[in-house]
C-alpha positions in Angstrom: -8.3 -94.4 2.7 -7.9 -96.7 5.8 -8.5 -95.7 9.4 -4.8 -94.9 10.1 -4.7 -92.5 7.2 -7.9 -90.7 8.4 -6.5 -90.3 11.9 -3.2 -88.9 10.5 -5.1 -86.4 8.3 -7.3 -85.3 11.2 -4.2 -84.9 13.4 -2.5 -82.7 10.9 -5.6 -80.6 10.4 -5.8 -80.1 14.2 -2.2 -79.0 14.4 -2.8 -76.5 11.5 -5.8 -75.0 13.2 -3.9 -74.5 16.4 -1.1 -72.8 14.6 -3.6 -70.7 12.6 -5.3 -69.5 15.8 -2.0 -68.4 17.3 -0.8 -66.6 14.2 2.1 -68.8 13.4 0.8 -69.5 9.9 2.5 -66.4 8.6 6.1 -67.4 9.4 7.6 -64.7 7.2 11.3 -64.4 8.2 12.9 -61.0 8.0 16.5 -62.2 8.4 18.1 -65.0 10.4 17.4 -63.2 13.7 13.7 -62.2 13.1 11.7 -65.2 12.0 8.3 -63.4 11.6 7.3 -59.9 10.7 4.4 -58.0 9.1 4.5 -55.2 6.6 3.2 -51.8 7.7 1.8 -49.1 5.5 0.2 -45.8 6.2 0.1 -42.3 4.7 3.6 -40.9 5.3 2.7 -37.5 3.8 0.0 -37.1 6.4 2.4 -38.1 9.3 5.0 -35.7 7.9 2.5 -32.8 8.0 1.5 -33.7 11.6 5.2 -33.7 12.5 5.7 -30.2 11.1 2.6 -28.9 12.9 3.8 -30.4 16.2 7.2 -28.9 15.6 5.9 -25.3 15.3 2.9 -25.7 17.6 2.1 -22.9 20.1 -0.6 -24.7 22.0 -0.2 -27.8 24.2 -2.6 -30.0 22.4 -1.0 -29.3 19.0 2.3 -30.6 20.2 1.1 -34.2 20.1 1.6 -36.4 17.1 -1.1 -39.1 16.5 -0.3 -42.3 14.6 -2.9 -45.0 14.0 -2.3 -48.4 12.3 -3.3 -52.0 12.6 -0.8 -54.9 12.8 -0.4 -58.3 14.5 -4.1 -58.6 15.2 -4.5 -55.4 17.2 -4.9 -51.7 16.8 -2.1 -49.2 17.7 -3.2 -45.7 18.5 0.0 -43.9 19.4 -0.1 -40.4 21.0 3.4 -39.0 21.3 5.2 -35.7 21.8 8.7 -34.4 21.5 11.1 -36.1 23.9 12.8 -33.2 25.8 14.3 -35.3 28.6 16.6 -37.5 26.6 19.0 -34.8 25.5 20.8 -32.2 27.6 19.8 -28.6 27.1 23.4 -27.8 26.1 23.6 -30.8 23.7 26.6 -30.7 21.4 26.7 -32.5 18.1 30.0 -32.9 16.3 29.9 -34.0 12.6 32.8 -34.0 10.2 35.0 -32.4 12.8 32.7 -29.4 13.3 30.1 -28.6 15.9 26.6 -28.2 14.4 23.3 -26.9 15.8 21.0 -29.8 15.7 17.2 -30.0 16.2 16.0 -33.1 18.0 12.3 -32.3 17.4 11.9 -35.5 15.4 12.5 -37.7 18.5 9.1 -38.6 20.1 8.0 -40.4 23.2 4.5 -41.3 24.3 2.1 -44.2 24.8 -0.8 -46.1 23.3 -3.9 -43.9 23.9 -6.1 -45.3 26.6 -3.5 -47.9 27.8 -1.7 -46.6 30.8 1.7 -48.1 31.5 2.6 -48.5 27.8 5.5 -46.7 26.1 6.2 -45.7 22.6 9.5 -44.1 21.5 11.1 -43.4 18.2 11.7 -40.9 15.4 9.7 -39.5 12.6 11.8 -38.9 9.5 10.1 -38.3 6.1 6.8 -39.3 7.6 7.9 -42.8 8.7 8.0 -43.8 12.3 10.9 -45.9 13.6 11.2 -47.1 17.1 9.6 -49.5 19.7 6.2 -49.9 21.4 6.0 -51.5 24.8 2.6 -53.0 25.4 1.1 -55.4 28.0 1.6 -58.2 25.4 5.3 -57.4 24.9 7.4 -55.0 22.8 7.0 -54.4 19.1 9.7 -52.9 16.9 9.1 -50.8 13.8 11.9 -50.3 11.2 12.1 -49.2 7.6 11.5 -52.0 5.2 14.4 -50.9 2.9 16.8 -51.8 5.7 16.1 -55.4 5.2 14.3 -55.7 1.8 16.6 -53.6 -0.3 16.1 -55.4 -3.6 12.4 -56.3 -3.2 9.4 -54.4 -4.5 7.0 -54.6 -1.5 3.7 -52.7 -1.0 4.7 -51.4 2.4 7.4 -48.9 3.7 8.0 -50.4 7.2 8.1 -53.7 9.0 6.8 -54.5 12.5 7.7 -57.5 14.6 7.3 -58.7 18.1 10.2 -59.3 20.6 9.2 -63.0 20.9 10.0 -63.4 17.2 13.6 -62.4 17.7 16.3 -65.1 18.0 19.3 -64.0 20.1 22.7 -64.5 18.6 24.4 -64.4 22.0 26.3 -67.5 23.1 24.6 -67.9 26.4 21.2 -66.3 25.9 20.0 -62.7 26.1 22.6 -61.7 28.8 25.7 -62.8 26.8 27.6 -61.4 23.9 30.7 -60.4 25.9 34.3 -61.3 25.1 36.2 -64.3 26.3 37.0 -64.6 30.0 40.7 -64.3 29.2 40.0 -60.8 27.9 38.3 -59.8 31.1 41.3 -61.1 33.1 43.7 -58.9 31.2 41.4 -55.9 31.6 41.1 -56.6 35.3 44.9 -56.7 35.8 45.3 -53.5 33.8 42.8 -51.7 35.9 45.0 -52.2 38.9 48.1 -50.6 37.3 47.2 -46.9 37.7 50.2 -44.8 38.7 48.6 -41.5 39.0 45.6 -40.1 40.9 43.0 -38.1 38.8 43.3 -34.3 38.8 41.6 -32.6 41.7 39.7 -30.2 39.6 36.6 -30.7 41.7 38.2 -29.0 44.7 39.2 -26.0 42.7 35.6 -25.6 41.4 34.2 -25.8 44.8 36.6 -23.0 46.0 35.5 -20.8 43.1 32.7 -18.3 43.2 32.3 -18.1 39.5 28.5 -18.0 38.7 29.0 -20.4 35.8 30.6 -23.0 38.1 27.9 -22.4 40.7 25.3 -23.1 38.1 27.1 -26.3 37.1 27.1 -27.5 40.7 23.4 -26.8 41.1 22.7 -28.7 37.9 24.8 -31.6 39.2 22.9 -31.7 42.4 19.6 -31.8 40.5 20.8 -34.5 38.2 22.7 -36.5 40.8 21.0 -39.7 39.6 21.4 -38.8 35.9 24.2 -40.4 34.0 25.3 -38.0 31.2 26.6 -39.8 28.1 29.0 -39.0 25.3 28.1 -41.2 22.3 30.4 -41.5 19.3 29.6 -43.4 16.1 32.3 -44.4 13.6 32.1 -44.2 9.8 30.9 -47.8 9.4 27.9 -47.1 11.6 27.1 -44.0 9.5 27.6 -46.0 6.3 24.9 -48.5 7.4 22.3 -46.0 8.6 23.2 -43.4 5.8 21.9 -40.1 7.4 22.5 -38.0 10.4 18.8 -38.2 11.4 18.9 -42.0 11.3 22.1 -42.2 13.4 20.7 -39.9 16.1 17.5 -41.9 16.0 19.4 -45.0 16.8 21.3 -43.3 19.6 18.0 -42.0 21.1 16.4 -45.5 20.8 19.3 -47.2 22.6 19.4 -44.6 25.4 15.6 -44.6 25.9 15.6 -48.4 26.1 18.3 -48.6 28.8 16.6 -45.7 30.6 13.4 -47.7 30.8 15.4 -50.7 32.1 17.5 -48.9 34.8 14.7 -46.7 36.1 13.5 -49.7 38.1 17.0 -51.0 39.0 18.5 -50.7 42.5 22.3 -50.4 42.6 23.2 -50.8 46.2 20.7 -48.2 47.3 20.9 -46.0 44.3 17.5 -45.9 42.6 15.8 -44.1 39.7 18.9 -44.0 37.6 18.3 -42.1 34.3 20.5 -41.4 31.3 20.9 -38.3 29.2 22.9 -37.6 26.1 25.2 -34.6 26.5 27.4 -34.9 23.5 27.3 -36.8 20.1 30.1 -37.2 17.6 29.2 -38.6 14.2 32.1 -39.8 12.1 30.9 -39.9 8.5 32.3 -41.8 5.6 34.6 -38.9 4.8 36.3 -39.3 8.2 37.6 -42.7 7.1 40.6 -40.9 5.5 41.0 -38.4 8.4 44.3 -39.1 10.2 42.9 -37.6 13.4 40.1 -40.2 13.5 41.2 -43.0 15.7 38.5 -45.4 14.4 39.4 -44.9 10.7 41.0 -48.4 10.3 38.8 -51.2 9.0 40.4 -54.1 10.9 40.4 -53.3 14.6 39.9 -56.0 17.3 37.4 -55.5 20.0 40.1 -54.9 22.8 41.9 -52.3 20.6 38.6 -50.6 19.7 37.8 -50.1 23.4 41.3 -48.9 24.0 41.0 -46.3 21.3 37.9 -45.0 23.0 39.6 -45.0 26.4 42.6 -43.0 25.2 40.4 -40.0 24.9 39.7 -37.8 27.9 36.1 -38.3 29.1 36.2 -36.5 32.4 33.2 -34.4 31.6 30.9 -37.4 31.2 29.5 -40.3 33.3 30.1 -42.8 30.5 31.5 -42.6 26.9 30.5 -45.2 24.3 31.2 -45.8 20.7 28.6 -47.4 18.4 30.0 -49.3 15.4 29.0 -51.7 12.6 31.9 -54.1 12.9 32.0 -57.9 12.9 34.3 -58.7 15.9 35.8 -62.1 16.4 33.9 -64.8 18.3 30.6 -62.9 17.8 31.4 -60.2 20.4 28.7 -57.6 20.5 30.0 -55.3 23.3 32.8 -54.7 25.7 33.2 -52.3 28.7 35.4 -51.6 31.7 33.9 -53.0 34.9 33.2 -50.7 37.8 36.0 -51.5 40.2 36.3 -51.3 44.0 38.7 -49.2 45.9 42.3 -49.8 44.8 41.4 -50.2 41.2 40.1 -48.1 38.3 37.2 -48.3 36.0 33.4 -47.8 35.8 31.1 -44.8 35.8 32.6 -41.3 36.3 36.1 -42.7 36.3 38.6 -39.9 35.6 41.5 -40.0 33.2 44.7 -41.5 34.8 48.2 -42.5 33.9 48.8 -46.2 33.8 51.8 -48.5 33.8 52.0 -48.5 30.0 52.7 -44.8 30.0 49.3 -43.8 28.6 46.5 -41.8 30.1 43.2 -43.4 29.8 39.6 -42.9 30.8 38.1 -46.2 31.9 34.5 -45.0 32.0 34.0 -46.3 28.5 32.5 -49.1 26.4 31.6 -50.1 22.9 28.8 -51.9 21.1 28.3 -53.2 17.5 25.2 -53.9 15.5 26.8 -56.7 13.5 27.2 -60.3 14.4 28.7 -63.0 12.1 28.2 -60.9 8.9 24.5 -60.1 9.8 23.0 -57.1 11.4 21.3 -57.7 14.7 17.8 -56.3 15.5 17.5 -53.3 17.8 16.2 -55.6 20.5 19.5 -57.4 20.6 21.7 -54.2 20.6 19.5 -52.6 23.2 20.1 -55.6 25.6 23.8 -55.5 24.7 24.0 -51.8 25.6 22.2 -52.3 28.9 24.5 -55.3 29.6 27.7 -53.4 29.1 26.5 -50.4 31.1 25.7 -52.9 33.9 29.5 -53.8 33.8 30.3 -50.1 34.1 28.1 -49.9 37.2 30.0 -52.8 38.7 28.2 -55.9 37.6 30.7 -58.8 37.2 31.5 -60.6 34.0 29.6 -63.8 33.1 31.7 -66.9 33.6 32.7 -68.2 30.2 33.1 -71.8 31.4 29.5 -72.1 32.5 29.7 -75.9 32.1 32.3 -76.1 34.9 30.1 -74.3 37.3 27.2 -76.6 36.4 29.3 -79.7 37.0 30.4 -78.3 40.3 26.8 -77.7 41.3 25.8 -81.3 40.3 28.8 -82.7 42.3 27.8 -80.7 45.4 24.2 -81.9 45.1 25.4 -85.5 44.9 27.7 -85.1 47.8 25.0 -83.7 50.0 22.6 -86.4 48.9 25.1 -89.1 49.9 25.7 -87.4 53.3 22.0 -87.2 54.0 21.6 -90.9 53.1 24.4 -92.0 55.4 22.9 -90.0 58.3 19.3 -91.1 57.6 19.9 -94.9 57.6 20.7 -94.8 61.3 17.4 -93.3 62.3 14.3 -95.5 63.1 12.0 -93.1 61.3 13.8 -93.5 58.0 14.9 -97.1 58.4 12.1 -99.3 59.7 14.3 -102.4 59.8 16.1 -101.1 62.8 14.7 -102.2 66.2 13.3 -99.6 68.5 15.9 -97.9 70.6 16.5 -99.3 74.1 16.5 -96.9 77.0 19.7 -96.5 78.9 20.1 -97.5 82.5 19.8 -93.9 83.7 16.5 -93.6 82.0 15.1 -96.7 83.9 16.2 -95.3 87.3 14.4 -92.0 86.6 11.2 -93.7 85.5 11.1 -95.9 88.7 11.5 -92.8 90.8 8.7 -91.0 88.9 6.5 -94.1 89.4 7.1 -94.1 93.2 6.3 -90.4 93.4 3.0 -90.8 91.6 2.0 -93.7 94.0 2.8 -91.5 97.0 0.7 -88.6 95.6 -2.2 -91.0 95.0 -2.1 -92.3 98.5 -2.2 -88.7 100.0 -5.2 -87.9 97.8 -7.0 -91.1 99.0 -6.3 -90.2 102.7 -7.8 -86.7 102.3 -10.9 -88.1 100.8 -11.5 -90.7 103.5 -10.7 -88.6 106.6 -14.0 -89.7 108.3 -13.0 -93.3 108.3 -11.0 -95.4 110.8 -7.4 -96.1 110.2 -5.8 -99.2 111.7 -2.4 -100.7 110.8 -2.1 -98.5 107.8 -5.3 -100.1 106.2 -8.3 -98.0 105.0 -11.7 -99.0 106.0 -15.0 -98.2 104.3 -16.9 -95.1 105.5 -20.5 -95.3 106.7 -23.0 -94.4 104.0 -21.2 -96.2 101.2 -17.9 -97.8 100.3 -15.3 -95.5 98.6 -12.8 -97.4 96.6 -9.4 -96.2 95.6 -9.3 -95.2 92.0 -7.5 -97.6 89.9 -4.5 -96.4 87.8 -4.2 -97.3 84.2 -0.8 -98.7 83.3 1.1 -96.1 81.5 3.0 -97.3 78.3 6.6 -96.5 78.0 7.4 -93.6 75.8 10.7 -93.1 74.1 10.1 -89.4 73.2 10.1 -86.5 75.5 6.7 -85.2 76.7 6.0 -81.6 77.3 7.4 -80.4 80.6 9.7 -83.4 81.0 13.5 -83.3 80.8 15.2 -84.4 77.6 16.1 -88.1 77.6 19.1 -89.8 76.1 18.6 -92.3 73.3 20.8 -94.6 71.3 22.1 -93.8 67.9 19.9 -91.8 65.7 18.4 -89.8 68.6 19.2 -86.5 70.1 21.5 -86.7 73.1 21.8 -84.2 75.9 
């Protein structure tokens, strides 16, 4: 082995050691969006028993569910309790066209024990935790292994991965995933075609003394910064997640994620915005054949899908969304009506109106999908999509599709300004030393001569006051007895082309400031 081969081997070993120290040697891809994960296994029977005890607990300490495991080089000690703030007290769950009483005790929120500022949220179904864990080192996601590894016999029941190991499918990074700009332009034009004002039901409620309505107004005052949601899921979404508990767990995970994002967001002075689920409608696979189900068709475009949601009356809610598992054209992951200024319609709390096409629609709506180009996206991606679309509902503008045109315009502007600065700077002595120093104008010479005569006159007066004991003849000073006093000699002052402090501004030739 020659010297070159030895150097190459040592270099490769060095690279391997660096990767090994950073944990990249695993490199186990989960799918095309998650390029590294770890298997997670713990006693699910024990966690299920803990969940049942927390569910029927009478004492405060017993309401907590503890979950400990080790993954990604660290220890997770989760301490969680039932999340009672995510769902409204009068939560309604519709399933199969019927309203059912649903228990949300399997939805948990907490933190890593001993680490303030962390957040853990998820569900416990059959003793398995599914959700996300926000730490100081980033967010980890826990999902059932069978969702990704259906045909593989693995010694673990769950997978856990870090957000940094997620590849975004969006066209323009984590903030994208919207439809084409032409779609937004059509939506914008439609928003301005309302021909009817919303019903003035609010005034009739204020005039009523009904105790139920009074209670509703008090609750509205308390929850003035809380956006109440109506979430629907179509039969394809149910087909992918399989159970009612799993579907509601996905809803809670998405709402909790955006709640954490928007708690620290300021919308033109509106702060501490929170979200609460008021109603859930789950369309199961049997609803695929129900003629009253507007989402029963398999091939629906993204615009039409949003329109079907908007054709329902959503006056009782701040926002109404539909979750689906559809592969829309161009990789679109979500679409929503943008909060519009006065004179147009759309956005949060928008009431149902009649539009120029003869249909009444609620434009406080949006949709998201968990599928992209025949692959299911990780929760991290759909969480960001959900937050992105709700940002549109609050009035955030659409992303410009032709980003390259904006970039070229910016470059052209920079080049234009650079040329302008260069043209201006070549005429200044400070930036172009080849230019001769500026010559003073005639007016400047006259002022300087006058200033010189004034200084000579002041010096003569000072000399006369110092030699007042001497004789004066013919305007000549004679020496005083006791010593000869000489007139102090003045040093020649160099000409200055710049203004001194206290002197008036002077005019200069090109490249200098002129008065």
